[in-house]
C-alpha positions as CSV (number, residue, x, y, z in Angstrom):
1,M,65.2,-77.5,55.1
2,T,64.4,-81.2,55.7
3,N,60.8,-80.3,56.8
4,E,60.3,-78.4,53.5
5,I,61.6,-81.5,51.5
6,V,59.3,-83.7,53.5
7,N,56.4,-81.4,52.9
8,V,57.1,-81.2,49.2
9,S,57.5,-84.9,49.0
10,D,54.2,-85.5,50.9
11,Q,52.4,-83.0,48.6
12,L,53.9,-84.8,45.5
13,V,52.8,-88.2,46.9
14,T,49.3,-86.9,47.5
15,I,49.2,-85.3,44.0
16,L,50.4,-88.6,42.4
17,M,47.9,-90.7,44.4
18,G,45.1,-88.5,43.3
19,N,46.1,-88.8,39.7
20,I,46.5,-92.5,39.9
21,E,42.9,-92.8,41.4
22,K,41.6,-90.5,38.6
23,T,43.3,-92.7,36.1
24,G,41.9,-95.8,37.6
25,G,38.5,-94.4,37.4
26,Y,39.0,-93.5,33.7
27,L,40.2,-97.0,33.1
28,N,37.2,-98.5,34.8
29,N,34.9,-96.2,32.7
30,A,36.7,-97.3,29.5
31,V,36.4,-101.0,30.4
32,E,32.7,-100.6,31.2
33,F,32.1,-98.7,27.9
34,T,34.0,-101.3,26.0
35,M,31.9,-104.2,27.6
36,A,28.7,-102.4,26.9
37,Q,29.6,-101.8,23.2
38,A,31.3,-105.1,22.4
39,P,28.1,-106.9,21.5
40,L,27.0,-104.1,19.1
41,V,30.4,-104.1,17.5
42,V,30.2,-107.8,16.9
43,Q,26.6,-107.5,15.5
44,D,27.8,-104.6,13.2
45,F,30.8,-106.6,12.1
46,L,28.6,-109.7,11.3
47,Q,26.1,-107.6,9.3
48,W,29.0,-105.9,7.4
49,S,30.6,-109.2,6.5
50,F,27.3,-110.7,5.4
51,W,26.3,-107.7,3.2
52,S,29.8,-107.2,1.7
53,N,29.8,-110.9,0.6
54,I,26.3,-110.5,-0.9
55,F,27.5,-107.3,-2.7
56,I,30.5,-109.1,-4.1
57,I,28.3,-112.0,-5.4
58,G,26.0,-109.4,-7.1
59,I,29.0,-107.7,-8.7
60,L,30.5,-110.9,-9.9
61,L,27.2,-112.4,-11.2
62,G,26.5,-109.1,-12.9
63,S,29.9,-109.2,-14.6
64,I,29.1,-112.7,-15.8
65,G,25.8,-111.4,-17.2
66,L,27.6,-108.6,-19.0
67,M,30.2,-111.0,-20.4
68,G,27.3,-113.0,-21.8
69,I,25.9,-109.9,-23.5
70,I,29.3,-109.1,-24.9
71,Y,29.7,-112.7,-26.0
72,R,26.4,-112.5,-27.9
73,F,27.5,-109.3,-29.5
74,I,30.9,-110.9,-30.6
75,H,29.1,-114.0,-31.9
76,R,26.7,-112.0,-33.9
77,W,29.5,-110.0,-35.3
78,A,31.6,-113.0,-36.2
79,K,28.5,-114.6,-37.8
80,K,28.4,-111.7,-40.2
81,K,31.9,-112.5,-41.5
82,E,32.5,-114.6,-44.4
83,N,33.7,-118.2,-43.9
84,F,32.7,-118.2,-40.4
85,E,33.3,-121.5,-38.5
86,H,32.5,-121.7,-34.8
87,F,35.7,-123.1,-33.4
88,G,38.0,-122.2,-36.2
89,H,37.4,-118.5,-36.2
90,P,39.8,-116.5,-33.9
91,G,37.1,-113.9,-33.4
92,Y,34.9,-116.5,-31.8
93,F,37.4,-119.0,-30.2
94,L,39.6,-116.6,-28.2
95,P,36.8,-114.6,-26.6
96,T,35.0,-117.7,-25.8
97,M,38.0,-119.2,-23.9
98,V,38.8,-115.9,-22.2
99,M,35.2,-115.4,-21.0
100,G,34.8,-119.0,-20.0
101,I,37.9,-118.8,-17.8
102,I,36.9,-115.6,-16.3
103,S,33.3,-116.9,-15.6
104,I,34.7,-120.0,-13.9
105,V,37.0,-117.9,-11.7
106,F,34.1,-115.5,-10.9
107,L,31.7,-118.3,-10.1
108,S,34.3,-119.9,-7.8
109,I,34.7,-116.6,-5.9
110,S,30.9,-116.2,-5.8
111,F,30.5,-119.6,-4.3
112,H,33.1,-118.9,-1.7
113,C,31.3,-115.6,-0.8
114,L,28.0,-117.4,-0.7
115,Y,29.5,-120.0,1.7
116,T,30.7,-117.2,4.0
117,A,27.3,-115.4,3.8
118,V,25.4,-118.6,4.7
119,Q,27.9,-119.4,7.4
120,I,27.4,-115.9,9.0
121,K,23.6,-116.3,9.0
122,V,23.5,-119.9,10.2
123,A,26.6,-120.1,12.5
124,P,27.8,-116.6,13.4
125,R,29.9,-117.8,16.3
126,V,31.8,-120.3,14.1
127,F,32.5,-117.5,11.6
128,L,33.8,-115.2,14.5
129,I,36.0,-118.0,15.8
130,E,37.5,-118.6,12.4
131,K,38.0,-114.9,11.9
132,C,39.8,-114.6,15.2
133,A,41.9,-117.8,14.5
134,A,42.9,-116.3,11.1
135,L,44.0,-113.0,12.8
136,V,46.0,-114.9,15.4
137,N,47.6,-117.3,12.9
138,P,47.8,-115.7,9.5
139,R,48.6,-118.2,6.8
């Protein structure tokens, strides 16, 4: 009976050692794959970050242009009204203020995106370090 337990225990140890060696091989393969793919992932991340910032800039500047077209339409409509005064007419003053504030906000966001896009092209390592720091210590 003791010999059977010893044999079963030896078989279990042999099977476990074989599985541990296989797992170690899989782990080595995973590490090698990760090390081989890491530069490509970093390059893709940098490209994605750059083009997403450029896309946001385009959307915001396009929105400012569209607001300019709407502003001209409102201005022409308000001019057709009787007793039109530039700053006294609510049809002119309110849209001017709202579109001005929105344009200022959109321009500030665009400048931030432009700064980030330029940073990615000029100093990609600095961008990656700042991104990693932001992930480690979120504000």
